[in-house]
MDTraj code that builds the backbone (N, CA, C; nanometers):
import mdtraj as md
import numpy as np

residues = "UNK UNK UNK UNK UNK UNK UNK UNK UNK UNK UNK UNK UNK UNK UNK UNK UNK UNK UNK UNK UNK UNK UNK UNK UNK UNK UNK UNK UNK UNK UNK UNK UNK UNK UNK UNK UNK UNK UNK UNK UNK UNK UNK UNK UNK UNK UNK UNK UNK UNK UNK UNK UNK UNK UNK UNK UNK UNK UNK UNK UNK UNK UNK UNK UNK UNK UNK UNK UNK UNK UNK UNK UNK UNK UNK UNK UNK UNK UNK UNK UNK UNK UNK UNK UNK UNK UNK UNK UNK UNK UNK UNK UNK UNK UNK UNK UNK UNK UNK UNK UNK".split()
xyz = np.array([
    [1.0186, -1.3889, 3.6719],
    [0.8842, -1.3450, 3.6374],
    [0.8466, -1.2183, 3.7140],
    [0.9137, -1.1983, 3.8260],
    [0.8827, -1.0807, 3.9070],
    [0.9238, -0.9523, 3.8348],
    [1.0350, -0.9538, 3.7612],
    [1.0794, -0.8363, 3.6872],
    [0.9795, -0.8017, 3.5764],
    [0.9231, -0.9039, 3.5133],
    [0.8226, -0.8803, 3.4092],
    [0.7015, -0.8088, 3.4674],
    [0.6563, -0.8506, 3.5836],
    [0.5421, -0.7858, 3.6488],
    [0.5757, -0.6428, 3.6886],
    [0.6999, -0.6191, 3.7306],
    [0.7401, -0.4833, 3.7660],
    [0.7381, -0.3920, 3.6443],
    [0.7929, -0.4392, 3.5346],
    [0.7940, -0.3571, 3.4130],
    [0.6529, -0.3339, 3.3598],
    [0.5686, -0.4342, 3.3687],
    [0.4299, -0.4189, 3.3244],
    [0.3572, -0.3179, 3.4113],
    [0.3784, -0.3255, 3.5404],
    [0.3111, -0.2304, 3.6293],
    [0.3603, -0.0883, 3.6056],
    [0.4898, -0.0732, 3.5801],
    [0.5425, 0.0605, 3.5502],
    [0.4805, 0.1136, 3.4219],
    [0.4711, 0.0291, 3.3200],
    [0.4089, 0.0713, 3.1940],
    [0.2628, 0.1106, 3.2155],
    [0.1888, 0.0313, 3.2919],
    [0.0481, 0.0613, 3.3150],
    [0.0303, 0.1901, 3.3951],
    [0.1219, 0.2164, 3.4865],
    [0.1117, 0.3398, 3.5651],
    [0.1472, 0.4630, 3.4832],
    [0.2366, 0.4490, 3.3882],
    [0.2822, 0.5643, 3.3103],
    [0.2150, 0.5782, 3.1739],
    [0.1328, 0.4846, 3.1355],
    [0.0727, 0.4897, 3.0018],
    [-0.0151, 0.6130, 2.9779],
    [-0.0976, 0.6597, 3.0746],
    [-0.1729, 0.7821, 3.0441],
    [-0.0837, 0.9025, 3.0174],
    [0.0259, 0.9126, 3.0912],
    [0.1194, 1.0226, 3.0682],
    [0.1829, 1.0108, 2.9294],
    [0.2203, 0.8907, 2.8909],
    [0.2769, 0.8671, 2.7583],
    [0.1777, 0.9063, 2.6491],
    [0.0523, 0.8628, 2.6620],
    [-0.0493, 0.8963, 2.5618],
    [-0.0744, 1.0468, 2.5575],
    [-0.0704, 1.1124, 2.6731],
    [-0.0915, 1.2567, 2.6778],
    [0.0226, 1.3295, 2.6068],
    [0.1451, 1.2877, 2.6295],
    [0.2596, 1.3527, 2.5649],
    [0.2521, 1.3371, 2.4134],
    [0.2156, 1.2195, 2.3666],
    [0.2016, 1.1975, 2.2219],
    [0.0881, 1.2835, 2.1659],
    [-0.0223, 1.2955, 2.2405],
    [-0.1341, 1.3783, 2.1951],
    [-0.0927, 1.5248, 2.1856],
    [-0.0154, 1.5722, 2.2806],
    [0.0313, 1.7109, 2.2769],
    [0.1232, 1.7339, 2.1576],
    [0.2071, 1.6366, 2.1281],
    [0.2960, 1.6499, 2.0121],
    [0.2147, 1.6656, 1.8837],
    [0.1104, 1.5841, 1.8673],
    [0.0288, 1.5965, 1.7458],
    [-0.0534, 1.7241, 1.7456],
    [-0.0899, 1.7742, 1.8621],
    [-0.1624, 1.9018, 1.8677],
    [-0.0695, 2.0153, 1.8265],
    [0.0561, 2.0065, 1.8660],
    [0.1520, 2.1092, 1.8265],
    [0.1848, 2.1031, 1.6776],
    [0.1765, 1.9854, 1.6191],
    [0.1995, 1.9729, 1.4751],
    [0.0834, 2.0303, 1.3936],
    [-0.0341, 2.0398, 1.4558],
    [-0.1508, 2.0970, 1.3887],
    [-0.1341, 2.2490, 1.3856],
    [-0.0977, 2.3011, 1.2721],
    [-0.0743, 2.4449, 1.2589],
    [-0.1768, 2.5094, 1.1665],
    [-0.3026, 2.4753, 1.1859],
    [-0.4064, 2.5230, 1.0948],
    [-0.4235, 2.6740, 1.1007],
    [-0.4090, 2.7349, 1.2173],
    [-0.4241, 2.8797, 1.2260],
    [-0.3149, 2.9503, 1.1459],
    [-0.1931, 2.8994, 1.1527],
    [-0.0843, 2.9578, 1.0744],
    [-0.1103, 2.9438, 0.9246],
    [-0.1621, 2.8285, 0.8835],
    [-0.1929, 2.8095, 0.7416],
    [-0.2975, 2.9093, 0.6943],
    [-0.3990, 2.9321, 0.7770],
    [-0.5032, 3.0277, 0.7399],
    [-0.4474, 3.1689, 0.7337],
    [-0.3631, 3.2046, 0.8303],
    [-0.3078, 3.3399, 0.8309],
    [-0.2126, 3.3623, 0.7144],
    [-0.1417, 3.2585, 0.6721],
    [-0.0540, 3.2728, 0.5561],
    [-0.1331, 3.2981, 0.4286],
    [-0.2552, 3.2489, 0.4222],
    [-0.3420, 3.2727, 0.3063],
    [-0.4315, 3.3947, 0.3263],
    [-0.4022, 3.4722, 0.4313],
    [-0.4773, 3.5936, 0.4660],
    [-0.6239, 3.5635, 0.4935],
    [-0.6477, 3.4513, 0.5573],
    [-0.7814, 3.4149, 0.6043],
    [-0.7781, 3.4325, 0.7549],
    [-0.8537, 3.5280, 0.8042],
    [-0.8484, 3.5590, 0.9466],
    [-0.9330, 3.4614, 1.0264],
    [-0.8784, 3.4170, 1.1382],
    [-0.9468, 3.3240, 1.2273],
    [-0.9570, 3.3881, 1.3649],
    [-1.0585, 3.3459, 1.4406],
    [-1.0821, 3.4057, 1.5720],
    [-0.9888, 3.3509, 1.6793],
    [-0.9497, 3.2248, 1.6676],
    [-0.8614, 3.1656, 1.7679],
    [-0.7634, 3.0711, 1.7002],
    [-0.6698, 3.0215, 1.7793],
    [-0.5726, 2.9285, 1.7224],
    [-0.6325, 2.7903, 1.7016],
    [-0.7470, 2.7649, 1.7621],
    [-0.8164, 2.6373, 1.7443],
    [-0.9237, 2.6544, 1.6363],
    [-0.8843, 2.6318, 1.5141],
    [-0.9738, 2.6512, 1.4001],
    [-1.0737, 2.5356, 1.3957],
    [-1.2039, 2.5658, 1.3818],
    [-1.3033, 2.4575, 1.3759],
    [-1.2829, 2.3667, 1.2547],
    [-1.3196, 2.2420, 1.2720],
    [-1.3063, 2.1447, 1.1629],
    [-1.3907, 2.1833, 1.0417],
    [-1.5046, 2.2449, 1.0672],
    [-1.5917, 2.2867, 0.9568],
    [-1.5223, 2.3913, 0.8698],
    [-1.4501, 2.4828, 0.9325],
    [-1.3796, 2.5864, 0.8560],
    [-1.2672, 2.5252, 0.7725],
    [-1.1995, 2.4285, 0.8286],
    [-1.0927, 2.3612, 0.7532],
    [-1.1521, 2.2867, 0.6343],
    [-1.2618, 2.2165, 0.6585],
    [-1.3256, 2.1410, 0.5500],
    [-1.3790, 2.2346, 0.4418],
    [-1.4337, 2.3490, 0.4803],
    [-1.4806, 2.4471, 0.3814],
    [-1.3656, 2.4960, 0.2939],
    [-1.2510, 2.5212, 0.3551],
    [-1.1358, 2.5689, 0.2781],
    [-1.0805, 2.4610, 0.1862],
    [-1.0870, 2.3358, 0.2311],
    [-1.0437, 2.2258, 0.1440],
    [-1.1339, 2.2179, 0.0217],
    [-1.2641, 2.2332, 0.0422],
    [-1.3596, 2.2248, -0.0683],
    [-1.3515, 2.3447, -0.1624],
    [-1.3234, 2.4632, -0.1085],
    [-1.3312, 2.5834, -0.1912],
    [-1.1968, 2.6318, -0.2452],
    [-1.0879, 2.5824, -0.1930],
    [-0.9563, 2.6307, -0.2355],
    [-0.9160, 2.5681, -0.3687],
    [-0.8440, 2.6467, -0.4472],
    [-0.7942, 2.5977, -0.5755],
    [-0.6464, 2.5612, -0.5678],
    [-0.5815, 2.5965, -0.4581],
    [-0.4384, 2.5710, -0.4403],
    [-0.4166, 2.4282, -0.3896],
    [-0.3554, 2.3409, -0.4711],
    [-0.3377, 2.2013, -0.4275],
    [-0.2419, 2.1858, -0.3095],
    [-0.1410, 2.2732, -0.3007],
    [-0.0476, 2.2658, -0.1880],
    [-0.1189, 2.3010, -0.0574],
    [-0.2034, 2.4026, -0.0617],
    [-0.2805, 2.4438, 0.0561],
    [-0.3767, 2.3334, 0.0981],
    [-0.4406, 2.2696, -0.0001],
    [-0.5317, 2.1588, 0.0302],
    [-0.4571, 2.0434, 0.0971],
    [-0.3378, 2.0142, 0.0474],
    [-0.2575, 1.9054, 0.1042],
    [-0.2199, 1.9364, 0.2484],
    [-0.1812, 2.0593, 0.2751],
    [-0.1455, 2.0984, 0.4115],
    [-0.2666, 2.0923, 0.5047],
    [-0.3831, 2.1320, 0.4551],
    [-0.5038, 2.1258, 0.5376],
    [-0.5456, 1.9815, 0.5645],
    [-0.5290, 1.8950, 0.4662],
    [-0.5601, 1.7528, 0.4887],
    [-0.4658, 1.6924, 0.5920],
    [-0.3394, 1.7308, 0.5857],
    [-0.2434, 1.6835, 0.6857],
    [-0.2820, 1.7339, 0.8246],
    [-0.3313, 1.8562, 0.8315],
    [-0.3779, 1.9112, 0.9583],
    [-0.4944, 1.8297, 1.0125],
    [-0.5866, 1.7904, 0.9251],
    [-0.6987, 1.7070, 0.9697],
    [-0.6516, 1.5717, 1.0210],
    [-0.5520, 1.5151, 0.9569],
    [-0.4969, 1.3871, 1.0030],
    [-0.4338, 1.4041, 1.1418],
    [-0.3582, 1.5128, 1.1611],
    [-0.2981, 1.5373, 1.2921],
    [-0.4050, 1.5545, 1.4005],
    [-0.5135, 1.6206, 1.3668],
    [-0.6214, 1.6373, 1.4652],
    [-0.6859, 1.5045, 1.5010],
    [-0.7059, 1.4197, 1.4014],
    [-0.7653, 1.2886, 1.4292],
    [-0.6727, 1.2036, 1.5148],
    [-0.5431, 1.2064, 1.4849],
    [-0.4470, 1.1316, 1.5661],
    [-0.4435, 1.1873, 1.7080],
    [-0.4486, 1.3192, 1.7208],
    [-0.4542, 1.3825, 1.8524],
    [-0.5747, 1.3324, 1.9311],
    [-0.6881, 1.3276, 1.8663],
    [-0.8106, 1.2818, 1.9321],
    [-0.7995, 1.1351, 1.9747],
    [-0.7392, 1.0516, 1.8907],
    [-0.7211, 0.9095, 1.9238],
    [-0.6351, 0.8941, 2.0492],
    [-0.5270, 0.9697, 2.0579],
    [-0.4403, 0.9567, 2.1743],
    [-0.5047, 1.0142, 2.3003],
    [-0.5883, 1.1146, 2.2874],
    [-0.6615, 1.1647, 2.4044],
    [-0.7599, 1.0579, 2.4524],
    [-0.8270, 0.9912, 2.3611],
    [-0.9192, 0.8830, 2.3991],
    [-0.8423, 0.7684, 2.4643],
    [-0.7263, 0.7339, 2.4101],
    [-0.6435, 0.6297, 2.4717],
    [-0.5998, 0.6697, 2.6127],
    [-0.5677, 0.7972, 2.6309],
    [-0.5278, 0.8442, 2.7625],
    [-0.6421, 0.8298, 2.8619],
    [-0.7606, 0.8703, 2.8210],
    [-0.8771, 0.8610, 2.9094],
    [-0.9105, 0.7152, 2.9385],
    [-0.8959, 0.6294, 2.8388],
    [-0.9231, 0.4870, 2.8602],
    [-0.8185, 0.4226, 2.9512],
    [-0.6966, 0.4742, 2.9501],
    [-0.5906, 0.4169, 3.0324],
    [-0.5975, 0.4630, 3.1778],
    [-0.6699, 0.5684, 3.2065],
    [-0.6778, 0.6173, 3.3447],
    [-0.7384, 0.5155, 3.4405],
    [-0.8515, 0.4509, 3.4101],
    [-0.9027, 0.3498, 3.5036],
    [-0.8076, 0.2323, 3.5233],
    [-0.7408, 0.1917, 3.4175],
    [-0.6431, 0.0833, 3.4286],
    [-0.5298, 0.1250, 3.5233],
    [-0.4889, 0.2494, 3.5129],
    [-0.3835, 0.3004, 3.6001],
    [-0.4283, 0.3017, 3.7455],
    [-0.5506, 0.3463, 3.7700],
    [-0.6011, 0.3510, 3.9075],
    [-0.6125, 0.2100, 3.9654],
    [-0.6645, 0.1192, 3.8876],
    [-0.6779, -0.0205, 3.9342],
    [-0.5398, -0.0808, 3.9601],
    [-0.4460, -0.0569, 3.8702],
    [-0.3109, -0.1083, 3.8886],
    [-0.2460, -0.0495, 4.0139],
    [-0.2649, 0.0787, 4.0351],
    [-0.2049, 0.1447, 4.1510],
    [-0.2577, 0.0834, 4.2807],
    [-0.3899, 0.0656, 4.2897],
    [-0.4462, 0.0156, 4.4148],
    [-0.4229, -0.1347, 4.4353],
    [-0.4014, -0.2098, 4.3287],
    [-0.3720, -0.3513, 4.3472],
    [-0.2249, -0.3736, 4.3814],
    [-0.1374, -0.2823, 4.3391],
    [0.0052, -0.2976, 4.3707],
    [0.0426, -0.2441, 4.5074],
    [-0.0200, -0.1355, 4.5456],
    [0.0193, -0.0705, 4.6695],
    [-0.0932, -0.0832, 4.7660],
])
top = md.Topology()
chain = top.add_chain()
for i, resn in enumerate(residues, 1):
    res = top.add_residue(resn, chain, resSeq=i)
    for name in ("N", "CA", "C"):
        top.add_atom(name, md.element.get_by_symbol(name[0]), res)
traj = md.Trajectory(xyz[None], top)
Protein backbone atom coordinates (compact mmCIF):
# COMPACT_ATOMS: atom_id res chain seq x y z
CA UNK A 1 0.00 0.00 0.00
CA UNK A 2 2.98 2.26 0.53
CA UNK A 3 3.86 2.18 -3.20
CA UNK A 4 0.31 3.26 -4.06
CA UNK A 5 0.64 6.28 -1.77
CA UNK A 6 4.00 7.14 -3.32
CA UNK A 7 2.61 7.06 -6.85
CA UNK A 8 -0.44 9.07 -5.80
CA UNK A 9 1.72 11.70 -4.15
CA UNK A 10 3.94 11.93 -7.22
CA UNK A 11 0.87 12.38 -9.43
CA UNK A 12 -0.54 15.06 -7.13
CA UNK A 13 2.77 16.92 -7.07
CA UNK A 14 3.17 16.85 -10.85
CA UNK A 15 -0.44 17.32 -11.94
CA UNK A 16 -0.27 21.14 -12.34
CA UNK A 17 2.76 20.75 -14.60
CA UNK A 18 0.96 18.07 -16.61
CA UNK A 19 -2.14 20.27 -17.02
CA UNK A 20 0.05 23.23 -18.01
CA UNK A 21 1.86 21.22 -20.69
CA UNK A 22 -1.45 20.01 -22.15
CA UNK A 23 -2.79 23.59 -22.11
CA UNK A 24 0.29 24.83 -23.98
CA UNK A 25 -0.14 22.11 -26.59
CA UNK A 26 -3.72 23.21 -27.27
CA UNK A 27 -2.65 26.86 -27.36
CA UNK A 28 -0.07 25.99 -29.99
CA UNK A 29 -2.71 24.15 -32.01
CA UNK A 30 -4.79 27.35 -32.04
CA UNK A 31 -3.55 28.98 -35.23
CA UNK A 32 -6.25 31.61 -35.65
CA UNK A 33 -3.83 34.40 -36.60
CA UNK A 34 -2.42 32.28 -39.43
CA UNK A 35 -5.93 31.50 -40.66
CA UNK A 36 -6.78 35.19 -40.74
CA UNK A 37 -3.56 36.09 -42.53
CA UNK A 38 -4.15 33.39 -45.14
CA UNK A 39 -7.50 35.03 -45.92
CA UNK A 40 -5.77 38.45 -46.02
CA UNK A 41 -7.52 39.61 -42.87
CA UNK A 42 -5.02 41.62 -40.89
CA UNK A 43 -4.88 41.16 -37.13
CA UNK A 44 -3.06 43.23 -34.53
CA UNK A 45 -1.58 40.33 -32.55
CA UNK A 46 -1.26 36.58 -32.64
CA UNK A 47 -3.93 36.35 -29.95
CA UNK A 48 -7.05 37.01 -31.99
CA UNK A 49 -10.08 37.98 -29.86
CA UNK A 50 -12.95 35.51 -29.68
CA UNK A 51 -15.34 38.18 -30.94
CA UNK A 52 -13.33 38.57 -34.15
CA UNK A 53 -13.33 34.83 -34.72
CA UNK A 54 -17.08 34.64 -34.13
CA UNK A 55 -17.67 37.57 -36.52
CA UNK A 56 -15.72 35.79 -39.25
CA UNK A 57 -17.64 32.57 -38.67
CA UNK A 58 -20.92 34.47 -39.06
CA UNK A 59 -19.88 36.53 -42.08
CA UNK A 60 -17.70 34.12 -44.07
CA UNK A 61 -19.10 32.20 -47.01
CA UNK A 62 -16.22 29.71 -47.18
CA UNK A 63 -17.25 26.48 -45.39
CA UNK A 64 -13.66 25.24 -45.06
CA UNK A 65 -12.63 28.51 -43.38
CA UNK A 66 -15.63 28.30 -41.04
CA UNK A 67 -14.69 24.73 -40.10
CA UNK A 68 -11.12 25.75 -39.31
CA UNK A 69 -12.31 28.69 -37.20
CA UNK A 70 -14.71 26.45 -35.27
CA UNK A 71 -11.85 24.04 -34.60
CA UNK A 72 -9.82 26.99 -33.35
CA UNK A 73 -12.62 27.89 -30.93
CA UNK A 74 -12.68 24.32 -29.65
CA UNK A 75 -8.91 24.40 -29.08
CA UNK A 76 -9.25 27.66 -27.16
CA UNK A 77 -11.97 26.23 -24.94
CA UNK A 78 -9.91 23.11 -24.23
CA UNK A 79 -6.91 25.34 -23.48
CA UNK A 80 -9.00 27.31 -21.01
CA UNK A 81 -10.25 24.11 -19.32
CA UNK A 82 -6.72 22.84 -18.77
CA UNK A 83 -5.57 26.21 -17.40
CA UNK A 84 -8.46 26.10 -14.91
CA UNK A 85 -7.52 22.52 -13.99
CA UNK A 86 -3.94 23.63 -13.46
CA UNK A 87 -4.99 26.46 -11.16
CA UNK A 88 -7.33 24.15 -9.27
CA UNK A 89 -4.55 21.58 -8.84
CA UNK A 90 -2.10 24.08 -7.32
CA UNK A 91 -3.66 24.09 -3.81
CA UNK A 92 -3.83 20.30 -3.84
CA UNK A 93 -0.15 20.22 -4.75
CA UNK A 94 0.79 22.61 -1.94
CA UNK A 95 -1.23 20.65 0.62
CA UNK A 96 0.26 17.37 -0.60
CA UNK A 97 3.78 18.77 -0.46
CA UNK A 98 3.45 20.02 3.12
CA UNK A 99 1.75 16.87 4.39
CA UNK A 100 4.41 14.60 2.86
CA UNK A 101 7.50 16.54 3.75
